C-alpha atoms as an extended CHARMM CRD file, in Angstrom:
* protein
*
       276  EXT
         1         1  MET       CA            156.1550000000      147.4790000000      187.7210000000  PROA      1               0.0000000000
         2         2  ILE       CA            156.0590000000      143.5580000000      187.0850000000  PROA      2               0.0000000000
         3         3  SER       CA            154.8520000000      142.7050000000      184.0700000000  PROA      3               0.0000000000
         4         4  PHE       CA            151.7260000000      139.8270000000      183.5370000000  PROA      4               0.0000000000
         5         5  GLU       CA            154.4730000000      137.5900000000      181.8930000000  PROA      5               0.0000000000
         6         6  GLN       CA            157.0020000000      137.9170000000      184.9080000000  PROA      6               0.0000000000
         7         7  MET       CA            153.8760000000      136.8700000000      187.4950000000  PROA      7               0.0000000000
         8         8  THR       CA            153.4890000000      133.8010000000      185.3450000000  PROA      8               0.0000000000
         9         9  ASN       CA            156.9810000000      133.0000000000      184.6520000000  PROA      9               0.0000000000
        10        10  THR       CA            158.2580000000      133.4190000000      187.8630000000  PROA      10              0.0000000000
        11        11  PRO       CA            156.2170000000      130.8370000000      189.5770000000  PROA      11              0.0000000000
        12        12  MET       CA            156.3370000000      128.6080000000      186.6410000000  PROA      12              0.0000000000
        13        13  LEU       CA            160.1770000000      128.4970000000      187.2280000000  PROA      13              0.0000000000
        14        14  LEU       CA            160.6370000000      127.8230000000      190.4650000000  PROA      14              0.0000000000
        15        15  TYR       CA            157.9220000000      124.8690000000      190.2920000000  PROA      15              0.0000000000
        16        16  GLY       CA            159.9700000000      123.6780000000      187.2850000000  PROA      16              0.0000000000
        17        17  CYS       CA            162.8060000000      123.6370000000      189.4040000000  PROA      17              0.0000000000
        18        18  ALA       CA            160.9840000000      122.1080000000      192.3120000000  PROA      18              0.0000000000
        19        19  ALA       CA            159.7270000000      119.2450000000      190.1860000000  PROA      19              0.0000000000
        20        20  LEU       CA            163.4220000000      118.8410000000      188.4880000000  PROA      20              0.0000000000
        21        21  SER       CA            165.1880000000      118.7270000000      192.0150000000  PROA      21              0.0000000000
        22        22  GLY       CA            162.3950000000      116.2090000000      193.2510000000  PROA      22              0.0000000000
        23        23  ILE       CA            162.9460000000      113.8610000000      190.5170000000  PROA      23              0.0000000000
        24        24  THR       CA            166.6010000000      113.9930000000      190.5880000000  PROA      24              0.0000000000
        25        25  GLY       CA            166.3200000000      113.7200000000      194.2030000000  PROA      25              0.0000000000
        26        26  MET       CA            164.2690000000      110.3220000000      193.9060000000  PROA      26              0.0000000000
        27        27  LEU       CA            166.6820000000      108.9390000000      191.2190000000  PROA      27              0.0000000000
        28        28  LEU       CA            170.0450000000      109.4640000000      192.9990000000  PROA      28              0.0000000000
        29        29  ARG       CA            168.4140000000      109.0490000000      196.3230000000  PROA      29              0.0000000000
        30        30  SER       CA            169.2280000000      112.4900000000      197.6920000000  PROA      30              0.0000000000
        31        31  GLY       CA            167.5920000000      114.1610000000      200.8670000000  PROA      31              0.0000000000
        32        32  ALA       CA            169.0960000000      117.4450000000      200.3310000000  PROA      32              0.0000000000
        33        33  LEU       CA            168.0730000000      117.3680000000      196.6840000000  PROA      33              0.0000000000
        34        34  LYS       CA            164.4620000000      116.6360000000      197.8040000000  PROA      34              0.0000000000
        35        35  LYS       CA            164.4850000000      119.2920000000      200.9250000000  PROA      35              0.0000000000
        36        36  THR       CA            165.5240000000      121.8490000000      198.0910000000  PROA      36              0.0000000000
        37        37  ALA       CA            162.6880000000      120.8980000000      195.8040000000  PROA      37              0.0000000000
        38        38  CYS       CA            160.1980000000      121.4600000000      198.6370000000  PROA      38              0.0000000000
        39        39  GLY       CA            161.7270000000      124.8360000000      199.4010000000  PROA      39              0.0000000000
        40        40  LEU       CA            161.2410000000      125.4960000000      195.9920000000  PROA      40              0.0000000000
        41        41  ALA       CA            157.8620000000      124.6380000000      195.5250000000  PROA      41              0.0000000000
        42        42  VAL       CA            156.5940000000      126.5940000000      198.6150000000  PROA      42              0.0000000000
        43        43  THR       CA            158.5730000000      129.6880000000      197.3350000000  PROA      43              0.0000000000
        44        44  GLY       CA            156.7910000000      129.2790000000      194.0880000000  PROA      44              0.0000000000
        45        45  PHE       CA            153.9720000000      129.0480000000      195.7850000000  PROA      45              0.0000000000
        46        46  LEU       CA            154.5550000000      132.3550000000      198.0310000000  PROA      46              0.0000000000
        47        47  ALA       CA            155.1810000000      134.1960000000      194.9150000000  PROA      47              0.0000000000
        48        48  GLN       CA            152.3670000000      133.0770000000      192.6530000000  PROA      48              0.0000000000
        49        49  THR       CA            150.2570000000      134.1510000000      195.9760000000  PROA      49              0.0000000000
        50        50  LEU       CA            151.8850000000      137.5070000000      196.0440000000  PROA      50              0.0000000000
        51        51  PHE       CA            151.3890000000      137.9850000000      192.3990000000  PROA      51              0.0000000000
        52        52  MET       CA            147.5570000000      136.8440000000      192.7260000000  PROA      52              0.0000000000
        53        53  LEU       CA            147.1380000000      139.4330000000      195.5130000000  PROA      53              0.0000000000
        54        54  MET       CA            149.0180000000      141.9010000000      193.3970000000  PROA      54              0.0000000000
        55        55  GLY       CA            146.0570000000      141.3820000000      190.6180000000  PROA      55              0.0000000000
        56        56  GLY       CA            148.2790000000      139.2580000000      188.3870000000  PROA      56              0.0000000000
        57        57  HSD       CA            144.9700000000      137.0310000000      187.6550000000  PROA      57              0.0000000000
        58        58  ALA       CA            142.9690000000      139.3830000000      186.4680000000  PROA      58              0.0000000000
        59        59  ALA       CA            144.2410000000      140.8520000000      183.2040000000  PROA      59              0.0000000000
        60        60  LEU       CA            141.2580000000      140.5240000000      181.3670000000  PROA      60              0.0000000000
        61        61  PRO       CA            138.7520000000      143.2310000000      181.3050000000  PROA      61              0.0000000000
        62        62  GLY       CA            136.0950000000      140.5600000000      182.3180000000  PROA      62              0.0000000000
        63        63  GLY       CA            137.8870000000      138.8830000000      184.6180000000  PROA      63              0.0000000000
        64        64  LEU       CA            139.8310000000      135.6730000000      184.7630000000  PROA      64              0.0000000000
        65        65  SER       CA            140.8560000000      134.0820000000      181.9590000000  PROA      65              0.0000000000
        66        66  TRP       CA            141.0520000000      130.0010000000      180.8950000000  PROA      66              0.0000000000
        67        67  GLY       CA            144.9800000000      130.3400000000      181.3610000000  PROA      67              0.0000000000
        68        68  ALA       CA            144.3820000000      131.9920000000      184.5630000000  PROA      68              0.0000000000
        69        69  TYR       CA            141.8470000000      129.4640000000      185.9780000000  PROA      69              0.0000000000
        70        70  LEU       CA            144.8480000000      126.3630000000      185.1650000000  PROA      70              0.0000000000
        71        71  GLN       CA            147.2600000000      128.7940000000      187.1620000000  PROA      71              0.0000000000
        72        72  LEU       CA            145.1290000000      128.7870000000      190.3380000000  PROA      72              0.0000000000
        73        73  LEU       CA            144.4010000000      124.8760000000      189.9720000000  PROA      73              0.0000000000
        74        74  ALA       CA            148.2590000000      124.7740000000      190.0830000000  PROA      74              0.0000000000
        75        75  TRP       CA            148.0630000000      127.0100000000      193.3030000000  PROA      75              0.0000000000
        76        76  PHE       CA            145.1980000000      124.8760000000      195.1110000000  PROA      76              0.0000000000
        77        77  LEU       CA            147.3910000000      121.7400000000      193.9090000000  PROA      77              0.0000000000
        78        78  ILE       CA            150.4730000000      123.1160000000      195.7420000000  PROA      78              0.0000000000
        79        79  ILE       CA            148.5600000000      123.7930000000      199.1470000000  PROA      79              0.0000000000
        80        80  CYS       CA            147.5160000000      120.4710000000      198.9830000000  PROA      80              0.0000000000
        81        81  GLY       CA            151.1310000000      119.2550000000      198.4910000000  PROA      81              0.0000000000
        82        82  ILE       CA            152.1180000000      121.9280000000      201.3910000000  PROA      82              0.0000000000
        83        83  GLY       CA            149.3020000000      120.7290000000      203.4670000000  PROA      83              0.0000000000
        84        84  GLY       CA            150.5240000000      116.8570000000      203.3360000000  PROA      84              0.0000000000
        85        85  TRP       CA            153.8800000000      117.8050000000      203.8670000000  PROA      85              0.0000000000
        86        86  TRP       CA            153.1450000000      119.5640000000      206.9700000000  PROA      86              0.0000000000
        87        87  LYS       CA            150.3660000000      117.2160000000      208.4040000000  PROA      87              0.0000000000
        88        88  LEU       CA            151.6710000000      113.9410000000      207.5490000000  PROA      88              0.0000000000
        89        89  ARG       CA            155.5530000000      114.7330000000      208.2870000000  PROA      89              0.0000000000
        90        90  LEU       CA            156.2300000000      113.5660000000      204.6820000000  PROA      90              0.0000000000
        91        91  ASP       CA            158.0190000000      115.2720000000      201.6750000000  PROA      91              0.0000000000
        92        92  ALA       CA            155.9600000000      112.8440000000      199.1080000000  PROA      92              0.0000000000
        93        93  PRO       CA            152.9050000000      114.8650000000      198.6190000000  PROA      93              0.0000000000
        94        94  LEU       CA            154.9610000000      118.2880000000      197.8230000000  PROA      94              0.0000000000
        95        95  LEU       CA            156.9180000000      116.4630000000      195.4160000000  PROA      95              0.0000000000
        96        96  PHE       CA            154.2470000000      114.3640000000      193.7700000000  PROA      96              0.0000000000
        97        97  ALA       CA            152.4420000000      118.2640000000      193.4880000000  PROA      97              0.0000000000
        98        98  ALA       CA            155.2670000000      120.2370000000      191.9730000000  PROA      98              0.0000000000
        99        99  PRO       CA            155.1100000000      118.3030000000      188.3540000000  PROA      99              0.0000000000
       100       100  PRO       CA            151.4390000000      118.5710000000      187.5170000000  PROA      100             0.0000000000
       101       101  ALA       CA            151.7800000000      122.2650000000      188.8950000000  PROA      101             0.0000000000
       102       102  LEU       CA            154.3640000000      123.0540000000      186.4690000000  PROA      102             0.0000000000
       103       103  ILE       CA            152.5910000000      121.4700000000      183.4890000000  PROA      103             0.0000000000
       104       104  LEU       CA            149.2760000000      123.4740000000      184.1750000000  PROA      104             0.0000000000
       105       105  PHE       CA            151.7410000000      126.3560000000      184.0510000000  PROA      105             0.0000000000
       106       106  LEU       CA            152.9170000000      125.2040000000      180.9390000000  PROA      106             0.0000000000
       107       107  MET       CA            149.2050000000      124.8020000000      179.6810000000  PROA      107             0.0000000000
       108       108  SER       CA            148.4200000000      128.0390000000      180.8510000000  PROA      108             0.0000000000
       109       109  HSD       CA            150.6990000000      129.9710000000      178.2230000000  PROA      109             0.0000000000
       110       110  ARG       CA            148.3830000000      129.1990000000      175.5220000000  PROA      110             0.0000000000
       111       111  TYR       CA            144.7800000000      129.9840000000      177.2560000000  PROA      111             0.0000000000
       112       112  LEU       CA            145.9410000000      133.6340000000      178.9560000000  PROA      112             0.0000000000
       113       113  ASN       CA            144.0290000000      135.6070000000      176.3330000000  PROA      113             0.0000000000
       114       114  MET       CA            140.9460000000      133.3030000000      176.3790000000  PROA      114             0.0000000000
       115       115  GLN       CA            138.1730000000      134.5720000000      178.6860000000  PROA      115             0.0000000000
       116       116  VAL       CA            135.9710000000      132.5670000000      180.6230000000  PROA      116             0.0000000000
       117       117  ARG       CA            132.1300000000      133.0270000000      180.2470000000  PROA      117             0.0000000000
       118       118  LEU       CA            130.3420000000      133.9350000000      183.5350000000  PROA      118             0.0000000000
       119       119  PRO       CA            126.7900000000      134.3950000000      183.7700000000  PROA      119             0.0000000000
       120       120  GLU       CA            125.8970000000      138.1940000000      184.8800000000  PROA      120             0.0000000000
       121       121  ASN       CA            124.1560000000      136.8750000000      188.0140000000  PROA      121             0.0000000000
       122       122  LEU       CA            126.5470000000      134.7760000000      189.3440000000  PROA      122             0.0000000000
       123       123  SER       CA            127.7930000000      136.5530000000      192.6600000000  PROA      123             0.0000000000
       124       124  THR       CA            131.3460000000      136.9650000000      193.1930000000  PROA      124             0.0000000000
       125       125  PRO       CA            131.4420000000      135.5380000000      196.7460000000  PROA      125             0.0000000000
       126       126  PHE       CA            129.1560000000      132.7550000000      195.8390000000  PROA      126             0.0000000000
       127       127  TYR       CA            131.5210000000      131.9440000000      192.7970000000  PROA      127             0.0000000000
       128       128  ALA       CA            134.9650000000      132.0920000000      194.6660000000  PROA      128             0.0000000000
       129       129  LEU       CA            133.0530000000      129.4830000000      197.5400000000  PROA      129             0.0000000000
       130       130  HSD       CA            131.8220000000      127.2110000000      194.4040000000  PROA      130             0.0000000000
       131       131  ILE       CA            135.3660000000      127.2710000000      192.5660000000  PROA      131             0.0000000000
       132       132  GLY       CA            137.4870000000      127.2920000000      195.7570000000  PROA      132             0.0000000000
       133       133  VAL       CA            136.3490000000      124.3850000000      197.5190000000  PROA      133             0.0000000000
       134       134  LEU       CA            136.2140000000      122.2360000000      194.1040000000  PROA      134             0.0000000000
       135       135  PHE       CA            139.2860000000      123.4580000000      192.9860000000  PROA      135             0.0000000000
       136       136  LEU       CA            140.8170000000      122.1950000000      196.6350000000  PROA      136             0.0000000000
       137       137  SER       CA            138.9790000000      118.8550000000      196.3840000000  PROA      137             0.0000000000
       138       138  LEU       CA            140.5750000000      118.4900000000      192.5510000000  PROA      138             0.0000000000
       139       139  GLY       CA            143.9780000000      119.1500000000      194.2530000000  PROA      139             0.0000000000
       140       140  LEU       CA            143.5060000000      116.7720000000      196.9160000000  PROA      140             0.0000000000
       141       141  MET       CA            142.2500000000      114.0490000000      193.9180000000  PROA      141             0.0000000000
       142       142  ALA       CA            145.7060000000      114.2870000000      192.4380000000  PROA      142             0.0000000000
       143       143  LEU       CA            147.4350000000      113.6650000000      195.1290000000  PROA      143             0.0000000000
       144       144  ALA       CA            145.2930000000      110.6570000000      195.8090000000  PROA      144             0.0000000000
       145       145  PHE       CA            145.9070000000      109.5970000000      191.9800000000  PROA      145             0.0000000000
       146       146  GLY       CA            149.9040000000      109.7540000000      192.4000000000  PROA      146             0.0000000000
       147       147  ALA       CA            149.8180000000      107.9660000000      195.4090000000  PROA      147             0.0000000000
       148       148  GLY       CA            147.2530000000      105.3340000000      193.9100000000  PROA      148             0.0000000000
       149       149  VAL       CA            149.7860000000      105.0770000000      190.9710000000  PROA      149             0.0000000000
       150       150  LEU       CA            152.7500000000      104.4970000000      193.0640000000  PROA      150             0.0000000000
       151       151  PHE       CA            150.9200000000      102.2310000000      195.3930000000  PROA      151             0.0000000000
       152       152  LEU       CA            150.0070000000       99.5570000000      192.4120000000  PROA      152             0.0000000000
       153       153  TYR       CA            153.4600000000       99.7500000000      190.8180000000  PROA      153             0.0000000000
       154       154  LEU       CA            154.9840000000       98.7040000000      193.8270000000  PROA      154             0.0000000000
       155       155  GLU       CA            152.3660000000       96.0820000000      195.1330000000  PROA      155             0.0000000000
       156       156  ARG       CA            152.8080000000       94.3660000000      191.7960000000  PROA      156             0.0000000000
       157       157  LYS       CA            156.7750000000       94.5440000000      192.4210000000  PROA      157             0.0000000000
       158       158  ILE       CA            156.4550000000       93.1270000000      195.8640000000  PROA      158             0.0000000000
       159       159  LYS       CA            153.9250000000       90.2310000000      194.9720000000  PROA      159             0.0000000000
       160       160  ALA       CA            156.1800000000       89.6400000000      191.9630000000  PROA      160             0.0000000000
       161       161  LYS       CA            159.1030000000       89.2820000000      194.4930000000  PROA      161             0.0000000000
       162       162  THR       CA            160.9920000000       91.8240000000      192.1530000000  PROA      162             0.0000000000
       163       163  PRO       CA            163.8270000000       93.3360000000      194.4460000000  PROA      163             0.0000000000
       164       164  LEU       CA            163.7850000000       97.4730000000      194.2490000000  PROA      164             0.0000000000
       165       165  SER       CA            167.0370000000       98.7560000000      193.1370000000  PROA      165             0.0000000000
       166       166  GLY       CA            168.3910000000      102.3250000000      192.7650000000  PROA      166             0.0000000000
       167       167  PHE       CA            165.8670000000      105.0820000000      193.5110000000  PROA      167             0.0000000000
       168       168  ARG       CA            163.2230000000      102.7120000000      193.7850000000  PROA      168             0.0000000000
       169       169  LYS       CA            164.4660000000      101.6750000000      197.2350000000  PROA      169             0.0000000000
       170       170  ASP       CA            163.6010000000      105.6600000000      198.4160000000  PROA      170             0.0000000000
       171       171  PHE       CA            159.7080000000      105.3340000000      197.4630000000  PROA      171             0.0000000000
       172       172  PRO       CA            157.3410000000      105.5440000000      200.2370000000  PROA      172             0.0000000000
       173       173  ALA       CA            156.4680000000      102.2800000000      201.9780000000  PROA      173             0.0000000000
       174       174  LEU       CA            152.8070000000      100.6960000000      200.8990000000  PROA      174             0.0000000000
       175       175  THR       CA            151.4070000000      102.1120000000      203.9760000000  PROA      175             0.0000000000
       176       176  ILE       CA            152.1200000000      105.3750000000      203.6070000000  PROA      176             0.0000000000
       177       177  LEU       CA            151.0810000000      105.6540000000      200.3880000000  PROA      177             0.0000000000
       178       178  ASP       CA            147.5930000000      104.2920000000      201.5750000000  PROA      178             0.0000000000
       179       179  ARG       CA            147.7700000000      107.2330000000      204.2940000000  PROA      179             0.0000000000
       180       180  ILE       CA            148.0990000000      109.6040000000      201.6640000000  PROA      180             0.0000000000
       181       181  ASN       CA            145.2910000000      108.3610000000      199.4590000000  PROA      181             0.0000000000
       182       182  ALA       CA            142.9160000000      107.9580000000      202.6660000000  PROA      182             0.0000000000
       183       183  ALA       CA            143.6900000000      111.4430000000      204.2620000000  PROA      183             0.0000000000
       184       184  THR       CA            143.0260000000      112.8920000000      200.7390000000  PROA      184             0.0000000000
       185       185  THR       CA            139.7790000000      111.3280000000      200.4150000000  PROA      185             0.0000000000
       186       186  VAL       CA            138.3790000000      111.7940000000      203.8880000000  PROA      186             0.0000000000
       187       187  ALA       CA            139.1710000000      115.4330000000      203.3420000000  PROA      187             0.0000000000
       188       188  GLY       CA            138.4420000000      115.9740000000      199.5440000000  PROA      188             0.0000000000
       189       189  PHE       CA            134.9970000000      114.5290000000      199.8300000000  PROA      189             0.0000000000
       190       190  PRO       CA            133.3550000000      116.8850000000      201.9330000000  PROA      190             0.0000000000
       191       191  LEU       CA            134.6590000000      119.9960000000      199.6010000000  PROA      191             0.0000000000
       192       192  TYR       CA            133.5890000000      118.4490000000      196.2940000000  PROA      192             0.0000000000
       193       193  THR       CA            130.1960000000      118.0820000000      198.0720000000  PROA      193             0.0000000000
       194       194  ALA       CA            130.1740000000      121.1300000000      199.0770000000  PROA      194             0.0000000000
       195       195  GLY       CA            131.1670000000      122.6960000000      195.7450000000  PROA      195             0.0000000000
       196       196  MET       CA            128.2380000000      120.4950000000      193.8960000000  PROA      196             0.0000000000
       197       197  VAL       CA            125.7670000000      121.7500000000      196.1770000000  PROA      197             0.0000000000
       198       198  ALA       CA            126.6130000000      125.3800000000      195.9260000000  PROA      198             0.0000000000
       199       199  GLY       CA            126.7920000000      124.7250000000      191.9210000000  PROA      199             0.0000000000
       200       200  LEU       CA            123.5600000000      122.9010000000      192.4510000000  PROA      200             0.0000000000
       201       201  VAL       CA            121.7100000000      125.7900000000      194.2620000000  PROA      201             0.0000000000
       202       202  TRP       CA            122.9590000000      128.5610000000      191.9070000000  PROA      202             0.0000000000
       203       203  ALA       CA            121.6940000000      126.3650000000      189.2410000000  PROA      203             0.0000000000
       204       204  GLY       CA            118.1090000000      126.4770000000      190.3140000000  PROA      204             0.0000000000
       205       205  SER       CA            118.2880000000      130.3040000000      190.2610000000  PROA      205             0.0000000000
       206       206  ALA       CA            120.6760000000      130.6740000000      186.7930000000  PROA      206             0.0000000000
       207       207  TRP       CA            118.4810000000      128.1050000000      184.7220000000  PROA      207             0.0000000000
       208       208  GLY       CA            115.1570000000      127.5080000000      186.6220000000  PROA      208             0.0000000000
       209       209  ALA       CA            116.1780000000      123.8660000000      187.3020000000  PROA      209             0.0000000000
       210       210  THR       CA            118.5910000000      122.4340000000      189.7240000000  PROA      210             0.0000000000
       211       211  VAL       CA            119.4210000000      119.6190000000      187.6450000000  PROA      211             0.0000000000
       212       212  THR       CA            119.0350000000      120.5320000000      183.4030000000  PROA      212             0.0000000000
       213       213  GLY       CA            120.6570000000      117.8080000000      181.6870000000  PROA      213             0.0000000000
       214       214  ASP       CA            123.8590000000      119.4110000000      180.9470000000  PROA      214             0.0000000000
       215       215  PRO       CA            126.7370000000      117.5520000000      180.0580000000  PROA      215             0.0000000000
       216       216  LYS       CA            128.7190000000      119.1550000000      182.9850000000  PROA      216             0.0000000000
       217       217  GLU       CA            126.4290000000      118.0970000000      185.5630000000  PROA      217             0.0000000000
       218       218  ILE       CA            126.0390000000      115.0720000000      184.1780000000  PROA      218             0.0000000000
       219       219  VAL       CA            129.3870000000      114.1990000000      184.4910000000  PROA      219             0.0000000000
       220       220  SER       CA            129.8610000000      116.0790000000      187.9910000000  PROA      220             0.0000000000
       221       221  LEU       CA            127.1050000000      113.8460000000      189.7620000000  PROA      221             0.0000000000
       222       222  ALA       CA            129.0430000000      110.6170000000      188.3020000000  PROA      222             0.0000000000
       223       223  ILE       CA            132.1930000000      111.8630000000      189.8890000000  PROA      223             0.0000000000
       224       224  TRP       CA            130.3430000000      112.5310000000      193.0910000000  PROA      224             0.0000000000
       225       225  ALA       CA            128.5390000000      109.1130000000      193.4510000000  PROA      225             0.0000000000
       226       226  LEU       CA            132.2620000000      107.2220000000      192.5630000000  PROA      226             0.0000000000
       227       227  TYR       CA            133.5680000000      109.8520000000      195.3560000000  PROA      227             0.0000000000
       228       228  ALA       CA            130.8830000000      108.9270000000      197.7490000000  PROA      228             0.0000000000
       229       229  LEU       CA            131.8020000000      105.3060000000      197.2320000000  PROA      229             0.0000000000
       230       230  LEU       CA            135.6880000000      106.1410000000      197.8560000000  PROA      230             0.0000000000
       231       231  PHE       CA            134.5080000000      107.9020000000      201.0690000000  PROA      231             0.0000000000
       232       232  HSD       CA            132.4740000000      105.2570000000      202.4050000000  PROA      232             0.0000000000
       233       233  MET       CA            134.9460000000      102.6520000000      201.5640000000  PROA      233             0.0000000000
       234       234  ARG       CA            137.7500000000      104.5260000000      203.4400000000  PROA      234             0.0000000000
       235       235  LEU       CA            135.5510000000      105.7820000000      206.3590000000  PROA      235             0.0000000000
       236       236  ALA       CA            132.9690000000      103.2210000000      207.1790000000  PROA      236             0.0000000000
       237       237  GLN       CA            134.2980000000      100.2830000000      206.1760000000  PROA      237             0.0000000000
       238       238  GLY       CA            137.9430000000      100.9770000000      206.6830000000  PROA      238             0.0000000000
       239       239  ARG       CA            138.9290000000       99.2820000000      203.4700000000  PROA      239             0.0000000000
       240       240  ARG       CA            142.5850000000       99.7160000000      202.5620000000  PROA      240             0.0000000000
       241       241  GLY       CA            145.0350000000       98.7930000000      199.6430000000  PROA      241             0.0000000000
       242       242  ARG       CA            144.2290000000       98.1330000000      196.0810000000  PROA      242             0.0000000000
       243       243  LYS       CA            140.6870000000       98.7560000000      195.4510000000  PROA      243             0.0000000000
       244       244  PRO       CA            140.8260000000      102.1680000000      197.0390000000  PROA      244             0.0000000000
       245       245  ALA       CA            143.8230000000      103.1130000000      194.7080000000  PROA      245             0.0000000000
       246       246  LEU       CA            141.9740000000      102.1060000000      191.6480000000  PROA      246             0.0000000000
       247       247  LEU       CA            139.2950000000      103.8700000000      192.8970000000  PROA      247             0.0000000000
       248       248  ALA       CA            140.9090000000      107.1080000000      193.4190000000  PROA      248             0.0000000000
       249       249  ILE       CA            142.7450000000      106.6610000000      189.9110000000  PROA      249             0.0000000000
       250       250  LEU       CA            139.4470000000      106.1050000000      188.2220000000  PROA      250             0.0000000000
       251       251  LEU       CA            138.1510000000      109.4780000000      190.0590000000  PROA      251             0.0000000000
       252       252  PHE       CA            140.7620000000      111.6150000000      189.2000000000  PROA      252             0.0000000000
       253       253  ALA       CA            140.7830000000      110.8670000000      185.7450000000  PROA      253             0.0000000000
       254       254  LEU       CA            136.8210000000      111.3090000000      185.3350000000  PROA      254             0.0000000000
       255       255  CYS       CA            137.7730000000      114.7360000000      187.1710000000  PROA      255             0.0000000000
       256       256  ALA       CA            140.3920000000      115.4650000000      184.4020000000  PROA      256             0.0000000000
       257       257  PHE       CA            138.0140000000      114.3820000000      181.8030000000  PROA      257             0.0000000000
       258       258  SER       CA            135.7150000000      116.7700000000      183.2560000000  PROA      258             0.0000000000
       259       259  PHE       CA            137.9440000000      119.6930000000      183.4680000000  PROA      259             0.0000000000
       260       260  LEU       CA            139.7780000000      119.6590000000      180.1740000000  PROA      260             0.0000000000
       261       261  VAL       CA            137.1720000000      117.7790000000      177.9280000000  PROA      261             0.0000000000
       262       262  VAL       CA            133.7980000000      118.5640000000      178.9400000000  PROA      262             0.0000000000
       263       263  ASN       CA            134.2140000000      122.3350000000      179.8810000000  PROA      263             0.0000000000
       264       264  SER       CA            136.4840000000      122.9960000000      176.5090000000  PROA      264             0.0000000000
       265       265  TYR       CA            134.3710000000      121.2240000000      173.7040000000  PROA      265             0.0000000000
       266       266  MET       CA            131.3340000000      120.3110000000      174.7900000000  PROA      266             0.0000000000
       267       267  ASP       CA            128.0560000000      122.0870000000      174.4110000000  PROA      267             0.0000000000
       268       268  THR       CA            127.6470000000      123.2910000000      178.0300000000  PROA      268             0.0000000000
       269       269  HSD       CA            126.6010000000      125.8250000000      180.1450000000  PROA      269             0.0000000000
       270       270  HSD       CA            129.8640000000      125.3960000000      182.0050000000  PROA      270             0.0000000000
       271       271  SER       CA            132.3180000000      126.3950000000      178.7650000000  PROA      271             0.0000000000
       272       272  PHE       CA            135.0350000000      127.9030000000      180.1020000000  PROA      272             0.0000000000
       273       273  ILE       CA            136.8690000000      129.3370000000      176.7440000000  PROA      273             0.0000000000
       274       274  LYS       CA            135.4260000000      132.2080000000      174.7730000000  PROA      274             0.0000000000
       275       275  ARG       CA            137.8000000000      133.6540000000      172.7720000000  PROA      275             0.0000000000
       276       276  GLN       CA            138.5860000000      137.6090000000      172.4520000000  PROA      276             0.0000000000
């Protein structure tokens, strides 16, 4: 019988090897190591999926722990990386996804025994929809963030006419990074909107009001407005380059604040942690 520790450690080890292979592959400009990194990331994803199907994320009597949610977010992040790898025929999205997936798994160890508080009247299918689409959109935001940071770095080097040497020569071109940013935005905003609508509809029945002034709701609405602006810039205005990259970075930073700070340390209906 596979233990819960093994269910956590096996994907984490594979994601760690994928991150190490990917970084080393970029530093050494080795296509073979990059392909190995992609294969390890996919293998880690398959292992994590298998363990999830075996019930590895429902170890506590009440359901998922805060640590399990972090692992679930890593799973969605790798899904986005695999999707970009397949759709765009680029290894960059999957190479971007492996290191943060590893970080999420490392963070999860501390919180595997911390129960997430769920309202009693929240139905499982509805909650799965709410969390699933939001986590998927967060994964897409993370890829947009990585592409945006690298875009700004390369753009600055090019404008300064600084020659790219060593592993920097293997960085994706600005046009490719912009494509990743645009694709993740166009796919991610509708998903985030669907998750927001599901949350607002449920809030009306759970607390008697669609918007209650809860800190999580306020931050989430701010994120949605910023995401809508980025989506409009990309789809309606056809904007490219620096401004969308900056906005994607700001958007992800606000999402990270919402997920890691608001849910953990603020007085909110959406507080994740409840110690057993």
